[in-house]
MARDOFI-928299 format. One record per residue (C-alpha): residue in three letters; x, y, z. Coordinates in steps of 0.25 Angstrom, whole numbers, plus 5000, padded with zeros to 4 digits. Example, Ala and Ser with C-alpha at 12.3 -4.5 7.8 and 13.67 -1.06 7.14 Angstrom:
BEGIN
   residuo     c1     c2     c3
       ALA   5049   4982   5031
       SER   5055   4996   5029
end
This chain:
BEGIN
   residuo     c1     c2     c3
       UNK   5327   5448   5543
       UNK   5323   5434   5537
       UNK   5323   5421   5544
       UNK   5335   5416   5536
       UNK   5343   5429   5539
       UNK   5339   5427   5554
       UNK   5344   5413   5554
       UNK   5357   5416   5547
       UNK   5360   5427   5557
       UNK   5357   5418   5569
       UNK   5366   5407   5563
       UNK   5377   5418   5561
       UNK   5376   5422   5575
       UNK   5376   5408   5581
       UNK   5389   5405   5572
       UNK   5396   5417   5577
       UNK   5392   5414   5592
       UNK   5398   5400   5590
       UNK   5411   5406   5585
       UNK   5411   5416   5597
       UNK   5409   5404   5606
       UNK   5421   5396   5600
       UNK   5430   5409   5602
       UNK   5425   5410   5616
       UNK   5429   5396   5618
       UNK   5443   5398   5613
       UNK   5444   5411   5622
       UNK   5441   5402   5634
       UNK   5451   5392   5630
       UNK   5462   5402   5628
       UNK   5459   5408   5642
       UNK   5459   5395   5649
       UNK   5472   5392   5643
       UNK   5478   5405   5647
       UNK   5473   5403   5661
       UNK   5479   5389   5662
       UNK   5465   5382   5663
       UNK   5459   5371   5655
       UNK   5453   5377   5642
       UNK   5439   5374   5639
       UNK   5437   5365   5626
       UNK   5435   5372   5613
       UNK   5421   5370   5608
       UNK   5416   5372   5594
       UNK   5402   5380   5595
       UNK   5392   5372   5586
       UNK   5386   5385   5582
       UNK   5399   5391   5576
       UNK   5405   5389   5562
       UNK   5416   5381   5568
       UNK   5409   5367   5567
       UNK   5406   5370   5552
       UNK   5421   5374   5549
       UNK   5425   5361   5557
       UNK   5416   5353   5548
       UNK   5420   5359   5535
       UNK   5435   5360   5537
       UNK   5437   5347   5546
       UNK   5442   5356   5558
       UNK   5446   5350   5572
       UNK   5441   5356   5585
       UNK   5455   5361   5587
       UNK   5455   5368   5573
       UNK   5442   5374   5576
       UNK   5447   5380   5588
       UNK   5459   5386   5581
       UNK   5450   5392   5570
       UNK   5441   5398   5581
       UNK   5454   5404   5588
       UNK   5458   5410   5574
       UNK   5444   5416   5573
       UNK   5444   5421   5587
       UNK   5457   5428   5584
       UNK   5451   5435   5572
       UNK   5437   5439   5578
       UNK   5440   5441   5593
       UNK   5454   5439   5599
       UNK   5450   5447   5611
       UNK   5441   5435   5615
       UNK   5453   5426   5616
       UNK   5461   5436   5623
       UNK   5472   5435   5613
       UNK   5481   5446   5608
       UNK   5490   5439   5598
       UNK   5487   5432   5586
       UNK   5480   5418   5585
       UNK   5492   5409   5582
       UNK   5496   5395   5585
       UNK   5502   5398   5599
       UNK   5488   5403   5603
       UNK   5481   5392   5596
       UNK   5490   5382   5603
       UNK   5485   5386   5616
       UNK   5471   5382   5612
       UNK   5474   5369   5604
       UNK   5487   5364   5609
       UNK   5495   5356   5599
       UNK   5483   5354   5590
       UNK   5486   5368   5584
       UNK   5497   5363   5576
       UNK   5488   5353   5569
       UNK   5478   5363   5566
       UNK   5488   5372   5560
       UNK   5494   5362   5550
       UNK   5492   5368   5536
       UNK   5484   5356   5531
       UNK   5475   5356   5543
       UNK   5461   5361   5540
       UNK   5463   5375   5546
       UNK   5474   5379   5537
       UNK   5470   5369   5526
       UNK   5457   5377   5524
       UNK   5463   5390   5527
       UNK   5454   5392   5539
       UNK   5466   5398   5546
       UNK   5480   5403   5542
       UNK   5493   5406   5549
       UNK   5496   5420   5546
       UNK   5510   5426   5544
       UNK   5524   5418   5545
       UNK   5532   5413   5556
       UNK   5531   5402   5566
       UNK   5518   5394   5565
       UNK   5515   5396   5580
       UNK   5515   5411   5579
       UNK   5507   5413   5565
       UNK   5493   5419   5567
       UNK   5482   5410   5564
       UNK   5471   5417   5556
       UNK   5458   5412   5553
       UNK   5454   5413   5538
       UNK   5444   5425   5536
       UNK   5434   5416   5528
       UNK   5434   5406   5540
       UNK   5432   5417   5550
       UNK   5420   5422   5543
       UNK   5415   5408   5542
       UNK   5416   5406   5557
       UNK   5408   5419   5558
       UNK   5397   5414   5549
       UNK   5400   5423   5537
       UNK   5400   5417   5523
       UNK   5407   5423   5512
       UNK   5416   5419   5500
       UNK   5430   5418   5504
       UNK   5437   5431   5498
       UNK   5448   5422   5492
       UNK   5438   5415   5483
       UNK   5430   5428   5478
       UNK   5431   5429   5463
       UNK   5435   5415   5462
       UNK   5422   5408   5466
       UNK   5408   5412   5463
       UNK   5395   5407   5468
       UNK   5386   5400   5459
       UNK   5371   5401   5461
       UNK   5360   5391   5457
       UNK   5351   5395   5445
       UNK   5340   5388   5438
       UNK   5346   5375   5433
       UNK   5342   5368   5420
       UNK   5336   5353   5422
       UNK   5349   5348   5417
       UNK   5357   5356   5427
       UNK   5348   5352   5438
       UNK   5351   5338   5436
       UNK   5366   5339   5436
       UNK   5364   5348   5449
       UNK   5357   5337   5455
       UNK   5368   5327   5452
       UNK   5378   5336   5460
       UNK   5369   5338   5472
       UNK   5367   5323   5473
       UNK   5382   5320   5471
       UNK   5385   5330   5482
       UNK   5374   5326   5491
       UNK   5377   5311   5492
       UNK   5392   5310   5494
       UNK   5401   5317   5505
       UNK   5412   5317   5494
       UNK   5407   5328   5485
       UNK   5411   5325   5471
       UNK   5417   5335   5462
       UNK   5406   5338   5451
       UNK   5411   5340   5437
       UNK   5402   5347   5427
       UNK   5405   5346   5413
       UNK   5399   5354   5402
       UNK   5400   5368   5396
       UNK   5388   5376   5403
       UNK   5395   5383   5414
       UNK   5382   5390   5418
       UNK   5375   5377   5419
       UNK   5385   5370   5428
       UNK   5385   5382   5437
       UNK   5370   5381   5438
       UNK   5369   5366   5441
       UNK   5380   5367   5451
       UNK   5374   5378   5458
       UNK   5361   5371   5458
       UNK   5367   5359   5464
       UNK   5374   5367   5475
       UNK   5361   5374   5478
       UNK   5354   5361   5480
       UNK   5365   5356   5490
       UNK   5364   5369   5497
       UNK   5378   5374   5494
       UNK   5384   5386   5487
       UNK   5392   5385   5474
       UNK   5404   5393   5469
       UNK   5411   5392   5456
       UNK   5426   5394   5453
       UNK   5432   5395   5439
       UNK   5445   5387   5436
       UNK   5450   5400   5430
       UNK   5450   5406   5444
       UNK   5458   5395   5450
       UNK   5473   5399   5453
       UNK   5484   5391   5445
       UNK   5493   5392   5457
       UNK   5492   5380   5466
       UNK   5493   5387   5479
       UNK   5482   5397   5475
       UNK   5473   5385   5469
       UNK   5475   5378   5482
       UNK   5471   5390   5491
       UNK   5459   5393   5482
       UNK   5454   5378   5483
       UNK   5455   5379   5498
       UNK   5448   5392   5499
       UNK   5437   5387   5490
       UNK   5436   5374   5496
       UNK   5434   5381   5510
       UNK   5424   5391   5504
       UNK   5416   5379   5499
       UNK   5415   5373   5513
       UNK   5412   5386   5520
       UNK   5402   5391   5510
       UNK   5396   5377   5508
       UNK   5398   5378   5493
       UNK   5403   5370   5481
       UNK   5412   5375   5469
       UNK   5410   5374   5454
       UNK   5424   5375   5447
       UNK   5422   5379   5433
       UNK   5433   5376   5423
       UNK   5441   5365   5416
       UNK   5453   5364   5426
       UNK   5444   5363   5439
       UNK   5448   5349   5443
       UNK   5461   5352   5449
       UNK   5456   5363   5458
       UNK   5443   5355   5462
       UNK   5452   5344   5467
       UNK   5457   5355   5478
       UNK   5443   5357   5483
       UNK   5435   5348   5492
       UNK   5422   5355   5492
       UNK   5410   5353   5483
       UNK   5416   5355   5469
       UNK   5411   5356   5455
       UNK   5418   5357   5442
       UNK   5412   5363   5429
       UNK   5419   5363   5416
       UNK   5416   5358   5401
       UNK   5424   5345   5404
       UNK   5429   5346   5419
       UNK   5442   5338   5422
       UNK   5441   5327   5433
       UNK   5446   5332   5447
       UNK   5453   5322   5456
       UNK   5442   5321   5466
       UNK   5437   5307   5466
       UNK   5422   5311   5467
       UNK   5417   5317   5454
       UNK   5403   5320   5448
       UNK   5404   5324   5433
       UNK   5391   5330   5427
       UNK   5390   5334   5413
       UNK   5382   5346   5409
       UNK   5381   5343   5395
       UNK   5377   5353   5384
       UNK   5362   5354   5382
       UNK   5358   5347   5369
       UNK   5351   5354   5358
       UNK   5337   5350   5363
       UNK   5341   5355   5377
       UNK   5346   5368   5371
       UNK   5334   5370   5364
       UNK   5325   5368   5376
       UNK   5334   5378   5384
       UNK   5332   5389   5373
       UNK   5317   5386   5373
       UNK   5316   5387   5388
       UNK   5325   5400   5389
       UNK   5317   5406   5378
       UNK   5303   5402   5383
       UNK   5292   5407   5373
       UNK   5302   5414   5364
       UNK   5307   5400   5360
       UNK   5295   5398   5350
       UNK   5300   5410   5342
       UNK   5313   5403   5338
       UNK   5307   5390   5332
       UNK   5317   5382   5325
       UNK   5328   5392   5329
       UNK   5328   5387   5343
       UNK   5333   5373   5337
       UNK   5344   5380   5330
       UNK   5348   5389   5342
       UNK   5349   5377   5351
       UNK   5357   5369   5341
       UNK   5367   5380   5337
       UNK   5370   5385   5351
       UNK   5374   5374   5361
       UNK   5372   5383   5372
       UNK   5371   5379   5387
       UNK   5359   5382   5395
       UNK   5365   5394   5402
       UNK   5369   5400   5388
       UNK   5355   5398   5382
       UNK   5349   5405   5394
       UNK   5358   5417   5393
       UNK   5355   5418   5378
       UNK   5340   5419   5380
       UNK   5342   5429   5391
       UNK   5349   5438   5382
       UNK   5337   5439   5373
       UNK   5329   5452   5372
       UNK   5315   5450   5378
       UNK   5309   5459   5368
       UNK   5315   5452   5355
       UNK   5305   5448   5345
       UNK   5303   5434   5341
       UNK   5310   5435   5327
       UNK   5323   5440   5334
       UNK   5323   5429   5344
       UNK   5331   5419   5336
       UNK   5343   5428   5332
       UNK   5344   5434   5346
       UNK   5344   5420   5352
       UNK   5354   5416   5342
       UNK   5363   5427   5345
       UNK   5362   5425   5360
       UNK   5365   5410   5359
       UNK   5377   5414   5350
       UNK   5382   5423   5361
       UNK   5381   5413   5371
       UNK   5388   5402   5363
       UNK   5400   5410   5360
       UNK   5404   5412   5374
       UNK   5411   5399   5376
       UNK   5419   5401   5363
       UNK   5424   5415   5364
       UNK   5438   5415   5369
       UNK   5441   5402   5363
       UNK   5440   5407   5348
       UNK   5439   5420   5341
       UNK   5425   5424   5337
       UNK   5423   5431   5323
       UNK   5413   5441   5322
       UNK   5408   5441   5308
       UNK   5398   5449   5299
       UNK   5401   5441   5287
       UNK   5390   5437   5278
       UNK   5388   5428   5265
       UNK   5390   5439   5256
       UNK   5404   5441   5262
       UNK   5409   5428   5256
       UNK   5414   5426   5242
       UNK   5415   5411   5239
       UNK   5411   5402   5228
       UNK   5397   5397   5228
       UNK   5401   5383   5232
       UNK   5408   5388   5244
       UNK   5396   5398   5248
       UNK   5386   5386   5246
       UNK   5394   5378   5256
       UNK   5395   5389   5266
       UNK   5380   5391   5265
       UNK   5378   5376   5267
       UNK   5387   5377   5279
       UNK   5379   5388   5285
       UNK   5366   5380   5283
       UNK   5372   5368   5290
       UNK   5375   5376   5302
       UNK   5362   5383   5302
       UNK   5353   5370   5300
       UNK   5362   5360   5308
       UNK   5352   5359   5319
       UNK   5341   5354   5309
       UNK   5350   5343   5303
       UNK   5357   5339   5316
       UNK   5345   5340   5326
       UNK   5331   5340   5318
       UNK   5336   5330   5307
       UNK   5343   5321   5317
       UNK   5358   5322   5312
       UNK   5363   5326   5326
       UNK   5356   5314   5333
       UNK   5361   5304   5322
       UNK   5375   5308   5324
       UNK   5381   5321   5331
       UNK   5394   5319   5324
       UNK   5398   5327   5312
       UNK   5387   5337   5312
       UNK   5396   5349   5313
       UNK   5399   5359   5301
       UNK   5414   5358   5301
       UNK   5420   5366   5289
       UNK   5433   5369   5283
       UNK   5435   5382   5275
       UNK   5447   5381   5266
       UNK   5453   5391   5257
       UNK   5464   5402   5256
       UNK   5465   5413   5266
       UNK   5455   5424   5264
       UNK   5445   5416   5256
       UNK   5434   5418   5266
       UNK   5434   5406   5276
       UNK   5433   5414   5288
       UNK   5423   5423   5282
       UNK   5414   5411   5278
       UNK   5414   5407   5293
       UNK   5410   5421   5297
       UNK   5399   5421   5287
       UNK   5394   5407   5292
       UNK   5394   5413   5306
       UNK   5386   5425   5302
       UNK   5376   5417   5294
       UNK   5373   5408   5306
       UNK   5374   5418   5317
       UNK   5386   5410   5324
       UNK   5399   5414   5330
       UNK   5412   5412   5322
       UNK   5425   5408   5330
       UNK   5439   5407   5324
       UNK   5447   5397   5331
       UNK   5462   5399   5331
       UNK   5468   5385   5329
       UNK   5482   5390   5333
       UNK   5476   5393   5347
       UNK   5469   5379   5347
       UNK   5479   5370   5343
       UNK   5488   5366   5354
       UNK   5501   5358   5355
       UNK   5496   5351   5367
       UNK   5489   5338   5365
       UNK   5474   5340   5368
       UNK   5474   5355   5369
       UNK   5470   5357   5355
       UNK   5457   5348   5357
       UNK   5454   5355   5370
       UNK   5455   5369   5363
       UNK   5446   5364   5351
       UNK   5436   5358   5361
       UNK   5434   5371   5369
       UNK   5431   5378   5356
       UNK   5421   5368   5350
       UNK   5414   5367   5364
       UNK   5413   5382   5365
       UNK   5408   5383   5351
       UNK   5397   5374   5353
       UNK   5389   5383   5361
       UNK   5387   5393   5350
       UNK   5389   5384   5338
       UNK   5400   5394   5333
       UNK   5407   5393   5320
       UNK   5422   5389   5323
       UNK   5432   5394   5313
       UNK   5446   5386   5314
       UNK   5453   5396   5305
       UNK   5466   5392   5297
       UNK   5465   5377   5302
       UNK   5476   5373   5292
       UNK   5486   5370   5304
       UNK   5477   5360   5311
       UNK   5470   5354   5298
       UNK   5482   5351   5290
       UNK   5484   5337   5284
       UNK   5483   5326   5294
       UNK   5497   5324   5298
       UNK   5504   5311   5298
       UNK   5505   5306   5312
       UNK   5520   5305   5315
       UNK   5519   5308   5330
       UNK   5509   5312   5341
       UNK   5509   5326   5337
       UNK   5504   5323   5323
       UNK   5493   5313   5329
       UNK   5488   5324   5338
       UNK   5487   5335   5328
       UNK   5478   5326   5320
       UNK   5470   5323   5333
       UNK   5468   5338   5334
       UNK   5462   5340   5320
       UNK   5453   5328   5322
       UNK   5448   5333   5335
       UNK   5445   5347   5329
       UNK   5437   5340   5317
       UNK   5430   5332   5327
       UNK   5425   5344   5335
       UNK   5422   5351   5322
       UNK   5413   5340   5317
       UNK   5406   5339   5331
       UNK   5404   5354   5332
       UNK   5390   5359   5330
       UNK   5394   5372   5323
       UNK   5403   5375   5312
       UNK   5418   5374   5313
       UNK   5426   5379   5301
       UNK   5441   5376   5298
       UNK   5448   5386   5288
       UNK   5460   5382   5281
       UNK   5468   5389   5270
       UNK   5473   5375   5264
       UNK   5462   5365   5263
       UNK   5473   5355   5256
       UNK   5480   5355   5270
       UNK   5468   5349   5277
       UNK   5467   5334   5278
       UNK   5456   5328   5270
       UNK   5452   5319   5283
       UNK   5449   5332   5290
       UNK   5441   5338   5278
       UNK   5432   5326   5279
       UNK   5427   5329   5293
       UNK   5423   5343   5289
       UNK   5409   5345   5284
       UNK   5412   5358   5275
       UNK   5424   5361   5268
       UNK   5424   5374   5261
       UNK   5434   5379   5251
       UNK   5436   5394   5250
       UNK   5443   5397   5237
       UNK   5452   5409   5234
       UNK   5443   5419   5227
       UNK   5444   5421   5212
       UNK   5442   5434   5206
       UNK   5427   5435   5205
       UNK   5427   5431   5220
       UNK   5437   5441   5224
       UNK   5429   5452   5216
       UNK   5417   5447   5224
       UNK   5424   5449   5237
       UNK   5429   5463   5233
       UNK   5415   5467   5230
       UNK   5410   5463   5244
       UNK   5422   5466   5252
       UNK   5419   5481   5255
       UNK   5408   5485   5264
       UNK   5397   5494   5257
       UNK   5401   5505   5266
       UNK   5416   5505   5261
       UNK   5418   5516   5250
       UNK   5424   5511   5238
       UNK   5429   5517   5225
       UNK   5434   5510   5212
       UNK   5434   5496   5218
       UNK   5431   5485   5208
       UNK   5429   5471   5214
       UNK   5433   5464   5201
       UNK   5446   5472   5200
       UNK   5449   5469   5215
       UNK   5447   5455   5212
       UNK   5460   5455   5205
       UNK   5467   5454   5219
       UNK   5469   5439   5220
       UNK   5466   5438   5235
       UNK   5456   5431   5244
       UNK   5444   5437   5251
       UNK   5452   5440   5264
       UNK   5462   5448   5258
       UNK   5452   5456   5250
       UNK   5445   5460   5263
       UNK   5458   5464   5269
       UNK   5461   5473   5257
       UNK   5448   5479   5256
       UNK   5448   5482   5271
       UNK   5462   5488   5271
       UNK   5458   5496   5258
       UNK   5446   5502   5266
       UNK   5455   5506   5277
       UNK   5464   5513   5267
       UNK   5453   5520   5260
       UNK   5447   5524   5274
       UNK   5459   5531   5278
       UNK   5459   5541   5266
       UNK   5446   5541   5266
       UNK   5441   5537   5253
       UNK   5434   5525   5246
       UNK   5441   5512   5245
       UNK   5448   5512   5231
       UNK   5458   5503   5223
       UNK   5470   5510   5229
       UNK   5466   5506   5243
       UNK   5463   5492   5238
       UNK   5477   5491   5232
       UNK   5484   5496   5245
       UNK   5477   5486   5253
       UNK   5479   5475   5243
       UNK   5494   5478   5243
       UNK   5494   5476   5258
       UNK   5486   5463   5258
       UNK   5495   5457   5247
       UNK   5507   5461   5255
       UNK   5501   5454   5267
       UNK   5499   5442   5259
       UNK   5512   5443   5253
       UNK   5505   5442   5239
       UNK   5510   5450   5227
       UNK   5501   5458   5218
       UNK   5499   5452   5204
       UNK   5498   5461   5192
       UNK   5483   5457   5190
       UNK   5480   5461   5205
       UNK   5487   5475   5203
       UNK   5479   5477   5191
       UNK   5467   5479   5199
       UNK   5473   5492   5204
       UNK   5477   5498   5191
end
């Protein structure tokens, strides 16, 4: 047995001996009262846990005696020579009229749930029970209250970064130099870094740290209050602080008096007067590059300028950078390092955005696009813009000169099925980025301010991975700027302006698609860097689409792209017809023939409520 273990065991023995001494004192007092003699005074053994509880919960001597009586009734009632329950009648023999002050619901013993009155009936006859957690505290046993299990979790200190250490020092100084502990507000996106620095501060102060998610806080007021009491009590008993994580933490934090920290991207202010706000700002590009270099060690040299592009493209927090490098295969060759790191960073960056938008998995390549040469040239230029933005913005100084307007906001306009979404998929595949479709019907809210909050969450989450954001069918939001007749019209314009502002500031690519470019206000168009028109395909373009639409593995017989081009439809409908024809042929099974195309085309035209023309029917004669 080590010296520390021996010391702990000796302290536990002394603690329990002190409790036994206090129980014996109560037994002597009860015996004297029963015999009609003057009872000895109740003394609080200094070696017991009673003085500590008195200090924590501000208990009077009478309240300590009642707490000891309740503990004795649980541990050894025979030593008190009592056969019935410990109730107010018995306690009154010891305390006299003071018992009623001790049993008031707002008095410390019941306010902190140290004791409870069991059952129903007259107050004098209800059994007085000591709380199990408090009983074990008197015995020197330390454990997490069972009512808090699964709700709060311990946070352990890890090796903090220099920036985290500096913020941790500010917390320790604030909590060391004032008796009125301020609530610490930690803003910023990196939850792992906030846990690391708060655990570091707690360790320096010699206290424990628990964390609680606002998602686990009950909405029922009575349950919230009970949780706050048990949590606050546990903080005192365990000598700990609590880190509350979530946007709606402030109201619950106001119910707690112990050391409290709040972590959220932008935490709301609680009502407590004493507050310390610390901002864990996102690392700059230079800091991210240094973090990548440190995490990779000697392997960083193999990346060359790829390290700059990695640090620019993915605005990852330090914890995500460490996680990305930890996923690398140690046996990977230097030439495979860059793509492996890119994919690892991409996976880390998408975590914040998954759940806020729909990720589109695409295998589309440039050969899948059929567009006029001018449009293809613009798309290639757009891909180059995104690929080399770090050179222009960082190495060539444009970012330092003015950070505004450096994004690549784009509008893809054209009839349905002309390849707008496909073009976004091609760009995502070409650049090795994730593509997310944003459903504006789920984003736009009738409540003032909610639309901006929803958009802010999406753009903030997307920054980590520099994902391509596709606001599909944005006609409803990007119509002609309405004449301001009332507050609703004015606010609709505010929503559009806010979205354009975030698009311009976004470091990645945000794409808006519309079927009617004419419906978009020219004032909005001026704020978009790229405007790309997707024309309805002419006959040669349709023939080109038909020639590329079937995979090489699909058996075909008698299909002529030039003939099929007589069907006056867009590329999206061509794909739908080709796929349905393949299913029809596979059920036979036989190669895809013109009769399969005709059956599929009839169904597509019926869906579109579009009649066949004689020229179109001529393709199947």
